[in-house]
C-alpha positions, -999 to 999 in steps of 0.1 A, spaced: 0 0 0 13 34 -9 10 61 17 10 97 6 26 121 31 14 157 29 42 182 24 50 202 56 43 238 56 70 261 43 97 267 69 130 283 70 141 316 54 122 310 22 87 314 38 93 349 52 109 360 20 79 349 0 57 365 26 76 398 23 75 398 -14 37 392 -14 32 420 11 52 445 -10 35 435 -42 1 439 -26 9 474 -12 22 488 -45 -5 471 -66 -30 489 -44 -11 522 -50 -14 517 -88 -51 509 -85 -57 541 -65 -39 562 -90 -60 547 -118 -91 554 -98 -81 590 -91 -74 594 -129 -109 581 -138 -126 603 -112 -107 634 -125 -117 627 -161 -153 620 -152 -155 652 -130 -141 673 -158 -165 658 -183 -194 669 -161 -181 705 -162 -171 703 -199 -185 674 -220 -162 682 -249 -132 671 -228 -137 635 -239 -144 643 -275 -125 624 -302 -101 653 -306 -98 657 -268 -88 621 -263 -62 623 -291 -47 655 -276 -45 639 -242 -28 608 -256 -4 628 -277 4 652 -248 12 624 -224 31 601 -248 65 618 -244 62 622 -206 53 585 -203 83 575 -223 106 596 -201 90 581 -170 97 546 -183 134 554 -187 136 572 -154 120 543 -136 149 520 -145 173 544 -128 152 552 -98 146 515 -91 184 512 -86 182 539 -59 196 566 -83 182 595 -103 186 611 -137 180 648 -138 194 652 -173 165 637 -193 149 670 -202 181 685 -216 188 653 -235 154 656 -251 162 692 -261 196 683 -275 183 653 -294 154 672 -309 176 700 -321 203 678 -334 178 656 -353 161 688 -366 195 701 -379 202 667 -394 170 665 -414 165 702 -423 161 705 -460 168 668 -466 148 636 -472 163 614 -445 141 586 -434 124 581 -400 145 552 -389 178 571 -395 166 600 -375 154 577 -347 188 560 -345 205 594 -344 184 605 -315 189 572 -296 227 574 -302 228 609 -287 209 598 -257 230 566 -251 262 587 -252 248 611 -226 235 582 -205 268 564 -206 287 594 -194 264 599 -164 263 561 -157 300 558 -158 305 586 -133 279 572 -110 287 535 -112 325 536 -116 334 570 -103 312 567 -73 300 603 -77 265 609 -62 238 606 -89 222 639 -80 255 658 -85 264 640 -118 231 643 -135 225 679 -124 259 687 -138 251 669 -171 218 689 -172 237 722 -174 265 709 -196 240 695 -222 220 727 -220 251 748 -225 262 727 -256 226 730 -270 225 768 -265 260 772 -279 251 752 -310 217 768 -316 228 804 -309 192 815 -310 184 796 -341 153 773 -345 142 746 -368 109 752 -385 83 726 -395 87 737 -431 123 723 -430 113 689 -416 105 661 -441 68 652 -443 75 615 -434 89 626 -401 61 651 -394 37 623 -404 50 602 -375 37 629 -351 4 636 -368 -5 603 -383 -21 572 -368 -33 536 -372 -70 529 -371 -76 563 -356 -50 559 -329 -20 583 -332 14 567 -337 30 582 -307 8 565 -280 11 532 -299 49 535 -298 48 544 -261 27 514 -252 50 490 -271 81 503 -253 62 504 -220 51 468 -223 85 456 -235 103 473 -205 78 459 -180 83 424 -194 120 427 -192 121 440 -157 98 412 -145 110 383 -166 147 386 -171 174 382 -144 192 414 -154 159 433 -150 152 418 -115 187 426 -105 179 463 -108 154 458 -80 179 439 -60 204 467 -62 177 493 -52 165 471 -23 199 465 -8 232 472 -26 251 452 0 230 421 -4 232 425 -42 270 424 -39 269 393 -18 245 377 -44 270 383 -71 251 410 -90 273 431 -113 262 464 -97 283 488 -118 273 473 -151 236 472 -142 236 509 -131 255 518 -162 230 499 -183 201 517 -165 215 551 -173 222 541 -209 186 530 -212 173 562 -197 194 582 -220 184 562 -251 147 567 -242 153 604 -237 171 607 -271 143 587 -287 117 611 -271 136 640 -286 130 625 -321 93 621 -313 93 657 -300 106 668 -334 79 647 -352 52 660 -329 58 697 -329 79 703 -361 94 735 -347 123 730 -322 145 754 -303 174 749 -279 154 747 -247 128 721 -257 116 701 -226 133 726 -203 122 720 -168 108 685 -175 133 668 -152 113 673 -120 80 666 -138 94 632 -149 107 624 -114 74 635 -100 55 612 -124 77 582 -114 74 587 -77 37 595 -78 33 563 -98 46 542 -70 83 538 -78 100 545 -45 126 572 -45 147 550 -22 147 523 -49 138 486 -51 100 489 -56 75 500 -82 67 493 -118 69 511 -151 31 507 -154 27 527 -122 51 553 -135 31 556 -167 -1 561 -147 17 588 -127 27 606 -160 -8 602 -174 -22 617 -142 0 647 -142 -7 653 -179 -44 650 -173 -42 675 -145 -26 700 -168 -52 695 -195 -80 698 -169 -67 731 -156 -67 744 -192 -102 732 -198 -115 747 -166 -95 779 -173 -75 777 -141 -42 796 -138 -13 774 -151 6 782 -119 -15 756 -101 -2 728 -122 32 732 -107 18 736 -72 -4 704 -76 26 685 -90 47 695 -61 20 686 -36 15 652 -52 53 646 -51 55 654 -14 24 633 -7 38 603 -26 72 605 -8 55 607 25 33 577 17 63 557 6 81 565 39 51 556 60 45 524 41 81 513 43 82 519 80 50 499 86 61 471 62 95 468 80 77 466 114 52 440 100 80 418 85 100 419 117 69 407 136 64 379 111 100 369 113 99 369 151 68 346 150 84 323 125 115 321 146 96 313 178 76 286 160 107 269 145 
């Protein structure tokens, strides 16, 4: 006779680890759901005040206006997850947009060529920042703030007050910003594809999960054999590549570019990421949440315009949301730490 013995309940360090991961996932999933709910309520409330807000053109404008910010939030998320920050993304967008505009002015260069140029510019900028942070051990805030001013200086020196007009940009590039597929603009479609690919990579590939390990505990990541320097360098290169690509889309979207395109977007991008649930202390959050945060901030800006509210309040609301998100993260982290300690203590007593 064969006797089947039931497996004993999980014991040892693996059980608390799974419990901790489950608790963290639950908390931040609730954060993303709450942001989505706030976004829906904001849109519905605005529609009651102005039904035209959700007209076909209104929806297209909202998608187009949020696409570039969502892209930048995706790239920034990879850096913030590692417990770092990239304040140079706005200036990289400006440099890439102007460089690509100069490159295509009066020519018939194809879309792919221009995209590759923008991405290459962004990768170079990201690698410089990443090398200083990962290998030079210089604080990320100092490095990327310095890069912000250096890139802006180069851009202003190059432009010297000049601008690229839409009449100089080839129609096929402008078509990328104004065209669409089955009524959906190209820019949001491109953004969703990159967003989904990044989310899949971070969740399913070891190198993606190692970014979370670095942000959660650099010391533990070292003991686990994670190549911290290379991963941080790769995160900055990715953020730069996305910013350079966003500069190309900026050119396609607006046609006319100047030296200070996307000036001041750095803090908006960081705000979108943090509001979306990516902890500024690293190790937690998803790019889906960051995208929701970017969409929420963009929607708030559009709502203020529709309701004819002074644009000053957009900055004030963004700042308030940033402070609120950081405060919530701090409170949640403290409570989770206390809860995990209690669980570990109970598990130890029952062993």
